[in-house]
N, C-alpha and C positions, 0 to 999 in steps of 0.2 A: 215254951213258957215265955221266952223273950219276945217272940212275935205277938202273942196275945197281950202281953204287958204294954208293948209299944202301941198296938192298935187301940187298946183301952185308954192309954194316956193321950193319944191324939184326939179322942172324942171327949176328953175331960174339959170341964168349964174353966179350970184354973190355967191361967196364962203360963205360970212357972212350970207346971206339969207338962204342958204342951211344948214348951221350949226344950225341956229335957228329952222328950220323945223325938222332937225334930232333930236334935243333935245325934241321938242314937240311930235314927233312920238315915241320917246323912252318912254316918260311919258304915252302915250296911250298904248303902247305894254306891259308895266309893271304894268298897272293899276290893281287894285283889282276888278274893275267893268267890267263884260263881255261885256257890250254894248260899252265901250271905246276901249276894245281890238278888238271888231268887227269893229269899225270905223277905227282903225289902219290897219286892214286887208283889208278894202275897199280901203284905201289909197295905200297900197302896191300893191293891185291888179291893180290899175290905172297906177302905174308907174313901174310895174314888169319887163318891158324890158329895163328900163334905170337905175333903182336903187333898192337896197335892203338894209334893215337895219340889222346889225348883231344880234339884238334881235329878229328878225323874227324866228330864230331857237327855241327860247323859246316856241313859239306857235305851231311850227311844232311838238314839243315833249310834247304838253299839255296833261293833263289827260282827258280833255274834248274831246270826239271823234268828235263832231261837229266843235269845234274850230280848232282841228287838221286838219280836212278835209279842212276847209276854208283857213288855213295857207298853206296847200299844194297846193291848187288852186292858191295862190298868188305868185307862183314861176314862173319866166320868165327868159329871157336872161340876166337880170341884177342880177341874183342870187349871193349872197355872199358865200364865202367858208363855213362859219358857217351854213348857211341854207342848202347847199348841203350836208354837213356832217350829219346834223340832218335828212335830207330827206332820205339818204341811210340807216340810222338806223331804219327807219320806214318800210323797206322791211319786208314783212311777216305779218305786221299788216294792212297796207293800200297799198298793192303792186300795185293794179290797178292805184290808184291816183299818187303814187310815180313814177311809170314808165312814166306816162303821163307828170308829172312835170319835170322829168329828160330830156325827149324829148323836152319840151318847153324851158328848159335852154340851149339846144343846146350843142355845143362843149365844153362849160365850164364844163359840167357834165361828160365828158368822163373819166377824172382821177378818179372820184368817182365811176364810173361804173367799171373801172379796179380794183380798190381797193375792191369793193364788190365781183367781180368775183374771186378774190384771197382768199376770205374768205371761209374756209372749211365748215362753217355752212350754206352757201347758197346752197339750194337744187336744184335738177334737173329742175323743172318747172320755178322757179324764175330765175335760171341761164339762161335758154333758153330765157326767157322774157327780161333779161338784154342784151343778145346778140342781140336780135331782135331790142330792143330800140336803141342800138348803131348803127345798120344798118339804122334805120329810121333817126337818127341824121345826118349821113353822114359826109362828110368832111375828111380831111387828118388825123386828130387825131383819129377819129373813125375807119377809114380804117386801120391805123397803129395798133390800138388795136386788130382789128379783124384778121389781118395777124399774129400778135403775138400769138393769141389764136389758130390759126391753127397749129402753131409749138409746143405749150406747152400743148394743150388740144385736142388730136385727137378724143376723145369721143364726143366732141361738134362740130366736123367738118361739119356735115350736116347743122346744124343751123347757123354756122359761115359762110359757103359758101353762104347760102341764104341771110344772112345779108350783106355780101360783095356785092352781086348782087343788093340788095335793095339800098345800098349806092352809086350805080353807079360807082363801082370800075372798073378801067381799068388797067390790068396788063401791066407792061412795058416789052418790048421785049428785053431780055438780051441774046446776043449770046455767 
């Protein structure tokens, strides 16, 4: 009942109601009890395309691998900057789930993908997967990133061109 109430309150138009729900959700996210944190993740999963709590990042970086995976699954179009930052830091540990979550977050995640691609520590395979994910996201931001990559990283041009094609990029005819 508590879970359904908080979920409904987060979708409510009233700012006061939303604030109460956010405080309750914060208590669940920061709880010492795993079942309460799991309930918080179920709530976040329900509203992932409209809302995300800044404390979601805490569970994305959890020491518990199962909790971390559930937290990554709860990323959607409503992802907060804190959650996206935490998500990118998980590359290499849970790359498959992270890439899917970045794609689910859509164009919001493009600046974080760009930041990850500029990191020297990101290796070849992960780098190619990030480029592919950007192509799957599509849109102007993603296409702009991919065009920049063509200019600054010629070694990735094959993967970048494929990603541009996947993003349905159409080159403008400039005479």
